[in-house]
N, C-alpha and C positions, 0 to 999 in steps of 0.2 A: 591627206591630199595629195594628187600628183603633181609635179613640176608644171606640167602644160595647165592643168586646173587652176593653181597658184598665179599664173600667168593672166589668165583670162581674169579672175578674181581682182586683179590688180588693175587691169584695162577696163574694167566696168567702176573704177574707183572706190573699193569698198572701205569703209571706216572701219577702224578696230573693233568698235562694238557689233558689226555687222561681220566681220571676221570671228568675232565670236560666236555670235548667231548661227553662222555658216557651220562652224567647229561643232555647234551643240547639234543641229540637225544632222550633221555628217556622222558623229556619234550616234547618233539615233539611228542610222541605218541609210541615210540617203545618198545616193552615188554622186560622184564628182560632177558628172556631167549634169545632173538634177539639181544640184546645188548651183552651179552656173546657170540653167535655166531660171531657176525660183529668182536670182539674183538680176538676171534679165527682166523679169516680168514686173520686179519692184522698181527697178531703174526705169523701165518704160512709163511707169506710173509716177514718176518722180518722186516717192517714200521711201521710207529709210528700212531697211531688212531687219525686224526685230522678232521673228516668228519661229525661231530654232528649235524652241522646247515642245512649242504647237506642233510643228511638223514630227518633232521627234514621238510625241504622243500619237499623234495619228498614226504614225508607223508602227508603234508598239499595238496601237488597237487592231492591225492588219491591212489598212489601207494601202495600195499598190501607188508605187511613185508616179505614174502618169495621172492619176485621181487627184493626188497632192498638187502636182503641177497645175491642174487644170482648177482646183480649188483656188489656187494663187491667182490664175488669169482671171477668176471670178470675183477676186477678191473677198473671199469666203473663210480666210484664216484666221479672222479676227475673232470677235465674240461667239459667234455660231460654231466655232472649231470644236469646243467642247459637247455641243450636240452631235455634231458630225460621229465625233469618236465614241461616243455612247451609242449611236446608231449600229456603227460598224460591230463593236462589242457585243452587240444584241443580235448579230446575224445578218442585218442587211448590208444588200447588196452595193459594193461603189457604185455600180450605174444607177440603182435608187438614190444612193447618197447625192452623187452630183445633180441628179433631177431635181432633189430638194433644193440643194446647194443654188440652182440654176433659178428657180422659182423664187428663193431669198433674194438672189442679186438683182432679179426683176421688180421685186416689191409685190409677186403675186401669191395668192393663198395656196398653202400646201399642207398636207399633212404631218404633224410633228414629230419628232424623232420617237417621243414616248408613245404616241398615236400608233405609228407604225411598228415599233416594237411589239406593244399590245398585240396588234393584228399578227404580227409574226409568231409570236407564242400562241395565237389562237388557232393556227393551222393554214394561214393565207400562202399563197405558193408566192416567191419572189418575183414572178411575171407579175402576178396580179396587185402585188406593192409598188412595183415600178409604172404601173398603168395607171394605178390611182395617181401617183406623184406627176406624172405625166398631163393627167386631166384637169391637175390643180385642185384635187377635192381638199374639202379644208377639215380643220379639225370639228367643225361645228357638225360635220358629218360623222365622224367617227363612232360615235354611240350607234346610230341607225346602220352602219355598215356591219358594227360585231353583232347587233341584234339579228339582222339578216342570216350571218353565218351560223350562230347559234340554232338559230330556226332549220338548218341544213340546206339553206339555199346556196347553189354553186356558185363559185367565183364568178365566172361568164356571166350569170344571172344579174349578182351584185353589180358588176359593170355596167350592165346595161341600165341600172337606176340612177349611175352617175355619169353623164356624158361628160365629155370635155366641155370647160368652161369657155369662153368666149376670148380666149387669148388671143 
């Protein structure tokens, strides 16, 4: 980390273990500026930063830094980060991953990473997966969606069967 970054981290009163976690995230590819932003998010929540390895894993999976920072803001770097990492490895876009994380953060239904990956493998477009996520389509509807797709129904027609939930 640069001298300026170290000074910023000091002003945020990072503990020894937090510095070690930041170093892990930094070695995983997180920029100095993003390290500071992440620590600020945790400070704003009055939580200890302990997600360096999680962040490094998300970076290795190909998530962009702004996506990771937003996941931190949504408090989604915990238990569900593994699912988000798997989604990215399956080729799910950062935008869709963030939409899924938003739904998780709000306790709203949304397709699981496994369902989205299955749909991606079946040939659904990224824009359709994003729209399913925005609409809060649940896992209980995944089989019906895939059945329509297998019958040759176009994405636009399938979306008509699954309007936005009353969020």
